[in-house]
C-alpha positions in Angstrom: 39.9 -31.2 137.1 37.5 -29.0 138.9 34.5 -27.6 136.7 31.5 -25.4 137.5 29.4 -28.4 138.0 31.2 -29.7 140.8 30.4 -26.7 142.7 27.4 -25.2 144.7 27.9 -21.8 145.6 30.9 -19.7 147.1 31.5 -17.1 149.9 34.1 -14.4 150.3 34.2 -12.0 153.2 36.2 -10.8 156.2 37.5 -13.3 158.6 35.3 -14.4 161.6 31.9 -14.9 161.2 30.4 -16.6 158.0 26.5 -15.9 158.7 26.5 -13.4 156.0 27.3 -10.3 158.0 30.7 -9.8 157.1 30.7 -11.3 153.7 28.6 -12.7 150.9 27.4 -16.0 149.5 26.7 -16.3 145.7 25.0 -19.0 143.5 25.9 -17.3 140.2 28.2 -19.1 137.8 30.5 -15.9 137.4 31.4 -15.9 141.0 32.0 -19.6 141.0 34.1 -19.6 138.3 36.3 -16.9 139.7 36.5 -18.8 143.0 37.8 -21.7 141.3 40.6 -19.7 139.4 41.4 -17.9 142.7 41.4 -21.0 145.1 43.4 -23.4 142.8 46.1 -20.9 142.1 46.6 -20.4 146.0 49.1 -22.9 147.5 47.4 -22.7 150.8 44.2 -23.9 149.6 42.8 -26.8 151.8 40.0 -28.9 151.4 37.3 -29.7 154.2 34.6 -32.5 153.9 31.3 -33.5 155.6 28.6 -36.1 154.9 26.8 -35.0 151.9 23.7 -32.7 152.3 23.2 -29.8 149.8 27.1 -30.0 149.1 29.8 -32.5 150.5 32.6 -30.2 151.4 34.6 -27.2 150.2 37.9 -25.9 149.4 39.0 -22.8 151.3 41.8 -20.1 151.7 42.1 -17.9 154.8 44.2 -14.7 154.5 44.9 -12.3 157.4 41.8 -10.3 156.1 39.7 -12.4 154.2 37.9 -15.9 153.8 37.2 -17.4 150.4 35.2 -20.6 150.2 34.0 -22.7 147.3 31.5 -25.0 148.3 31.5 -28.6 146.3 29.0 -31.6 145.4 30.6 -35.2 146.0 32.1 -35.2 142.6 33.8 -32.1 143.3 35.5 -33.3 146.4 36.5 -36.2 144.3 38.0 -34.0 141.8 39.9 -31.9 144.4 41.1 -35.0 146.1 42.6 -36.2 142.7 44.2 -32.8 142.3 46.3 -33.4 145.4 44.7 -30.5 147.6 45.4 -31.0 151.5 42.8 -32.0 153.5 41.9 -30.8 157.0 
């Protein structure tokens, strides 16, 4: 099960550039909890991983107009894999 401790930050914004010019990054507990709920309810959610640094991967959903991303720790990546989320 994915918990708040498995996350580092979240992003939501218009599709395209994710530098912050079209959306917002947040480290707050509230926005990360909302992202966990929203993303894990969406059947199109996907997992992407990379070599660990500040985070080890993310779960994300792209809609026709928005991108929502939740960045994960290594334990978060393991939790999401255990839940059966498809990896890209």
